[in-house]
DRENDO-1510 file (C-alpha; in Angstrom, 1 decimal, always signed):
<recs>
REC; n; res; u; v; w
REC; 1; MET; +0.0; +0.0; +0.0 .
REC; 2; PRO; +1.4; +3.4; -1.0 .
REC; 3; LEU; +2.1; +5.8; +1.9 .
REC; 4; PHE; +1.9; +9.5; +2.3 .
REC; 5; MET; +5.5; +10.6; +2.5 .
REC; 6; SER; +7.6; +13.8; +2.5 .
REC; 7; LYS; +6.4; +17.4; +2.9 .
REC; 8; TYR; +5.4; +20.1; +0.4 .
REC; 9; THR; +4.4; +23.7; +0.7 .
REC; 10; ASN; +1.8; +25.1; -1.8 .
REC; 11; LYS; +0.2; +28.4; -2.3 .
REC; 12; VAL; -3.4; +28.9; -1.2 .
REC; 13; ASP; -5.4; +31.2; -3.4 .
REC; 14; ARG; -8.0; +33.8; -2.3 .
REC; 15; LYS; -10.8; +31.2; -2.6 .
REC; 16; GLY; -9.0; +28.8; -0.3 .
REC; 17; ARG; -8.0; +26.5; -3.2 .
REC; 18; VAL; -4.8; +24.6; -2.9 .
REC; 19; SER; -3.2; +21.9; -5.0 .
REC; 20; VAL; -2.8; +18.6; -3.1 .
REC; 21; PRO; +0.7; +17.2; -4.0 .
REC; 22; ALA; +0.6; +14.7; -6.9 .
REC; 23; GLN; +2.5; +12.2; -4.8 .
REC; 24; PHE; -0.2; +12.3; -2.2 .
REC; 25; ARG; -3.0; +11.9; -4.7 .
REC; 26; ALA; -1.1; +8.9; -6.2 .
REC; 27; ALA; -0.9; +7.3; -2.7 .
REC; 28; LEU; -4.7; +7.2; -2.4 .
REC; 29; PRO; -6.1; +3.6; -2.8 .
REC; 30; ALA; -7.4; +2.6; -6.2 .
REC; 31; GLY; -11.0; +3.5; -6.6 .
REC; 32; PHE; -10.7; +6.3; -3.9 .
REC; 33; GLN; -8.5; +8.7; -5.8 .
REC; 34; LYS; -11.2; +11.4; -6.4 .
REC; 35; SER; -11.5; +12.8; -2.9 .
REC; 36; ILE; -10.0; +13.0; +0.5 .
REC; 37; VAL; -11.5; +13.4; +4.0 .
REC; 38; MET; -10.3; +16.1; +6.3 .
REC; 39; TYR; -10.9; +17.1; +9.9 .
REC; 40; GLN; -9.4; +18.9; +12.8 .
REC; 41; ALA; -6.3; +17.0; +14.1 .
REC; 42; VAL; -6.9; +15.8; +17.6 .
REC; 43; ASN; -3.5; +16.7; +19.1 .
REC; 44; GLN; -2.3; +19.6; +17.0 .
REC; 45; GLU; -3.6; +22.8; +15.4 .
REC; 46; ALA; -3.5; +21.2; +11.9 .
REC; 47; ILE; -5.8; +19.5; +9.5 .
REC; 48; GLU; -5.8; +15.7; +9.4 .
REC; 49; CYS; -6.4; +14.1; +6.0 .
REC; 50; CYS; -7.0; +10.6; +4.8 .
REC; 51; ASP; -9.1; +8.4; +2.4 .
REC; 52; LEU; -12.6; +7.0; +3.0 .
REC; 53; LEU; -11.2; +3.6; +3.7 .
REC; 54; HIS; -9.2; +5.0; +6.7 .
REC; 55; ILE; -12.3; +6.7; +8.0 .
REC; 56; GLU; -14.2; +3.4; +7.8 .
REC; 57; LYS; -11.4; +1.9; +10.1 .
REC; 58; VAL; -11.8; +4.8; +12.5 .
REC; 59; ASN; -15.6; +4.2; +12.5 .
REC; 60; ASP; -15.1; +0.5; +13.1 .
REC; 61; SER; -12.8; +1.2; +16.0 .
REC; 62; LEU; -15.7; +3.1; +17.7 .
REC; 63; GLU; -17.5; -0.3; +17.9 .
REC; 64; GLY; -15.1; -1.1; +20.7 .
REC; 65; PHE; -17.1; +1.1; +23.0 .
REC; 66; ASP; -20.4; +0.1; +24.6 .
REC; 67; PRO; -23.0; +1.6; +22.2 .
REC; 68; LEU; -24.7; +3.6; +24.9 .
REC; 69; SER; -21.6; +4.7; +26.7 .
REC; 70; ASP; -20.5; +8.3; +27.2 .
REC; 71; GLU; -17.2; +7.4; +25.5 .
REC; 72; GLN; -18.9; +6.1; +22.4 .
REC; 73; HIS; -21.0; +9.3; +22.2 .
REC; 74; GLU; -18.0; +11.6; +22.8 .
REC; 75; PHE; -15.6; +9.9; +20.4 .
REC; 76; SER; -18.2; +9.4; +17.6 .
REC; 77; LEU; -19.5; +13.0; +17.9 .
REC; 78; ALA; -16.0; +14.6; +18.1 .
REC; 79; LEU; -14.5; +12.5; +15.3 .
REC; 80; MET; -17.3; +11.8; +12.8 .
REC; 81; SER; -19.3; +15.1; +13.0 .
REC; 82; GLY; -16.2; +17.1; +11.9 .
REC; 83; LEU; -15.4; +15.1; +8.8 .
REC; 84; VAL; -15.5; +16.9; +5.4 .
REC; 85; GLU; -15.1; +15.0; +2.2 .
REC; 86; LEU; -13.5; +17.1; -0.6 .
REC; 87; THR; -13.4; +16.2; -4.3 .
REC; 88; PHE; -10.4; +17.2; -6.4 .
REC; 89; ASP; -10.9; +19.5; -9.3 .
REC; 90; GLY; -9.3; +18.8; -12.7 .
REC; 91; ASN; -6.0; +20.3; -11.5 .
REC; 92; GLY; -5.8; +18.3; -8.3 .
REC; 93; ARG; -7.0; +21.1; -6.1 .
REC; 94; ILE; -9.4; +21.2; -3.2 .
REC; 95; ILE; -11.1; +24.1; -1.4 .
REC; 96; ILE; -10.2; +23.9; +2.3 .
REC; 97; PRO; -13.3; +25.0; +4.4 .
REC; 98; GLN; -12.8; +28.3; +6.1 .
REC; 99; GLU; -13.4; +26.8; +9.5 .
REC; 100; LEU; -10.5; +24.3; +9.0 .
REC; 101; MET; -8.2; +27.0; +7.6 .
REC; 102; GLU; -8.8; +29.2; +10.7 .
REC; 103; TYR; -8.3; +26.2; +13.0 .
REC; 104; ALA; -4.9; +25.5; +11.5 .
REC; 105; GLY; -4.0; +29.2; +11.0 .
REC; 106; ILE; -3.5; +28.7; +7.3 .
REC; 107; THR; -3.6; +31.9; +5.2 .
REC; 108; GLU; -1.3; +32.2; +2.1 .
REC; 109; TYR; +0.6; +28.9; +2.2 .
REC; 110; ALA; -0.1; +25.3; +3.4 .
REC; 111; THR; +2.4; +22.7; +4.2 .
REC; 112; PHE; +1.4; +19.1; +3.5 .
REC; 113; ALA; +3.2; +16.6; +5.8 .
REC; 114; GLY; +3.1; +12.9; +5.1 .
REC; 115; LYS; +2.4; +10.6; +8.1 .
REC; 116; GLY; +2.2; +7.2; +6.4 .
REC; 117; LYS; -1.4; +6.2; +6.3 .
REC; 118; THR; -2.6; +9.9; +6.7 .
REC; 119; PHE; -1.2; +13.3; +6.1 .
REC; 120; GLN; -1.7; +16.7; +7.7 .
REC; 121; ILE; -2.0; +20.3; +6.4 .
REC; 122; TRP; -0.2; +22.9; +8.4 .
REC; 123; GLU; +0.5; +26.6; +8.5 .
REC; 124; PRO; +4.2; +26.4; +7.4 .
REC; 125; GLU; +5.9; +28.1; +10.4 .
REC; 126; ALA; +3.7; +26.0; +12.8 .
REC; 127; PHE; +4.7; +22.9; +10.9 .
REC; 128; GLN; +8.4; +23.7; +11.1 .
REC; 129; HIS; +8.1; +24.3; +14.9 .
REC; 130; GLU; +6.2; +21.0; +15.4 .
REC; 131; LEU; +8.7; +19.1; +13.2 .
REC; 132; ASN; +11.6; +20.4; +15.2 .
REC; 133; LYS; +9.8; +19.4; +18.4 .
REC; 134; ALA; +9.1; +15.9; +17.1 .
REC; 135; ARG; +12.6; +15.4; +15.9 .
REC; 136; ASP; +14.0; +16.3; +19.4 .
REC; 137; LYS; +11.6; +13.9; +21.0 .
REC; 138; VAL; +12.5; +11.1; +18.6 .
REC; 139; LYS; +16.2; +11.6; +19.5 .
REC; 140; GLU; +15.3; +11.1; +23.1 .
REC; 141; LYS; +13.0; +8.1; +22.5 .
REC; 142; ARG; +14.7; +6.4; +19.5 .
REC; 143; ALA; +15.2; +3.2; +21.5 .
REC; 144; MET; +11.4; +2.7; +21.5 .
REC; 145; LEU; +11.3; +2.1; +17.8 .
REC; 146; ARG; +11.0; -1.6; +17.0 .
REC; 147; PHE; +10.4; -3.5; +13.8 .
REC; 148; ARG; +7.4; -5.8; +13.9 .
REC; 149; GLN; +8.0; -9.5; +13.5 .
REC; 150; ASN; +7.5; -10.5; +9.8 .
REC; 151; ASN; +5.3; -13.6; +9.6 .
REC; 152; GLU; +6.3; -14.2; +6.0 .
REC; 153; ASN; +9.7; -15.3; +6.9 .
REC; 154; GLY; +8.8; -17.6; +9.7 .
REC; 155; GLY; +8.4; -15.0; +12.4 .
REC; 156; LYS; +12.1; -13.9; +12.1 .
REC; 157; GLY; +12.9; -10.2; +12.3 .
REC; 158; ASP; +14.6; -8.3; +9.5 .
</recs>
């Protein structure tokens, strides 16, 4: 499965249109390359983006809660009610909703940052600050990174 990788900064026009990097559009699953889903990132002042298949997985994870519990209500309301599906125009652009642009502080430029199965859209300076902070934390916690066992080669690690 292709992954969202790298970072790109693109101009946002007066109407809020911005070109989604071609590499990110190409990483969308076959049959789901006409649109993306976006919402307020939970832990940062950024816009989280993914495909509809990923949102289905998020929705499926909500089934782990008791259907009448406060947690199920809170998670489903907070996550699912804020979703916006946006279709690409013929030039690979989307129009970011004003509410999301304000949440992320985006005005003239937007930085697209790959996160593997998802990507985020940031105000460029805020992204650089967050990236620097993340790199510092990774240096401190690098011993935590472990490769998963690969079952294809008899459970032996790489």
